[in-house]
C-alpha positions, 0 to 999 in steps of 0.5 A: 421252737425258741422264744424270741423276745418273750414270744414264739417267733413264727406265731408272731410273724404274721402279726409283726408284718402288719397282717399282710404279705405285700411285694414291698418289704420296707426295712426302714420301719422302726419295728423292722430295725428294732427287731433286727437289733434284737436278733443281732444282740444274740451275737450274730456277726456275719461280717466276721470271716470276710476280712479278704472281701474287697469291693469292685472300685470301678467308680474311681474311673468316674472320679467318685473317689474324690467324694468325701464323707464328713470325716474327710475320708474317701468313700472308696469308690462305692458310689453305686451304693453311696454311703455303703461301706464294708462287706454286706451283711444279710438281714436276719429279719428277712430270714424270719419272713422267708422261713415263716412264709415257706416252712413249718415243723413238717417242712423244715429242711433248708439248702443254701448253696452260697452260704457266705456268713452266719446269719441264714444258718443261725436264724434257721436253727434259732427258729427251729428249722434245719439248715445246710449251707455250702461255702467255698472258704474255710475261714468263713465256715470256721467263723460261722461255726464259732458264732453258732456255738456261742448262740445255739445249743451244741445239739442244735447247730447248722450244717456248713460244708466247705467246698465248691457247690458245683462239685459237692452238689454232685454227691449222693445226698440222702435227703431232699429239701423244703426250701432253697434260700440263698444270696449268691455273689453279685458277680464281682461287686464284692470279691471274696477270694482269689480261689479258682472256683470263686464266682466273684473273681470270674468273667461274666460268661464263666460266672453265669455258666457256673451260677446256672449249674449250681442253681440247677443242681440245687433245685434237683434236691428240692422236693416237689412243691418246694420253694426257692428264694434268692436275694439278688440285685442288678450290677454294672459292667466295666462300661457302667451298663447294667448287666442283667443279673436279675433276668439271668437269675430268673432264666437260670431257675426256669432252665432248672425246671422251676416256676417263677412264682413270686417277687418282692422288693427289699427296700434298704435303709436310706442312711446317707444315700439320700444326701449323696444320690443327687451328686451321684446322678449329676455326675453320672446320670445313674440312679442310686440303688436302694433295693434288692430283688427277692425272687421266689420260685416253686418246683412243680 
């Protein structure tokens, strides 16, 4: 087990989270943000390898491309999350929380079928667990491996596979996993590539069929009693109506034979959202999203 900031991480986690595990995870707290900064100082740069990411600029049709920030620059139409620019980066402190809740020395195998950036893999191995991630894009995996080699010992590296999870998960795997922990594309909120099997550039019917297939194949590799944790949020269709990605995700895991066991709300940092949310609501009558859903399932 690595020492982080002069303490054994897992032993300190329960105390760090106020000696309780509640359904609202408040990332605005000073302690959370301070711990996140300490993790990032290790050299984690999950945004690297994602130069091709482009956001779905559907809000331009509502006239929000005219909203300016203080520098006078355009906000890029990202008004479902006012104040949010650039590719999303996974929170390393959330990794610590989920790993500490569901893993120990005897249960330490993690599967991530939507690997994306480096955070979940590096934090897993920094804490003494074993991570296997599958990522469609070679450039992302190359970046992840480069970062990991600069942070972790060469004998303690996450395993990233390049390829389509829907195909690779059909292979004969010689092990089972103790935890599925992932964060899939939020349909086409972020478009990662123009690759044929990239979920982020499919229509929703195709997306959902592939998404459910990957979830089912991943859950088949979990041990009995193991948990699956997925971070997801609602999105809007081309008519600006909520699609229902969260209930569709819950149904996908139930179809895969998993029990819906816990759910938490990840409250995001407010930043400039509070200032822009009123203008956004007055223009569109839509509430600014300020959270993600953390859904947890258990295999019978």
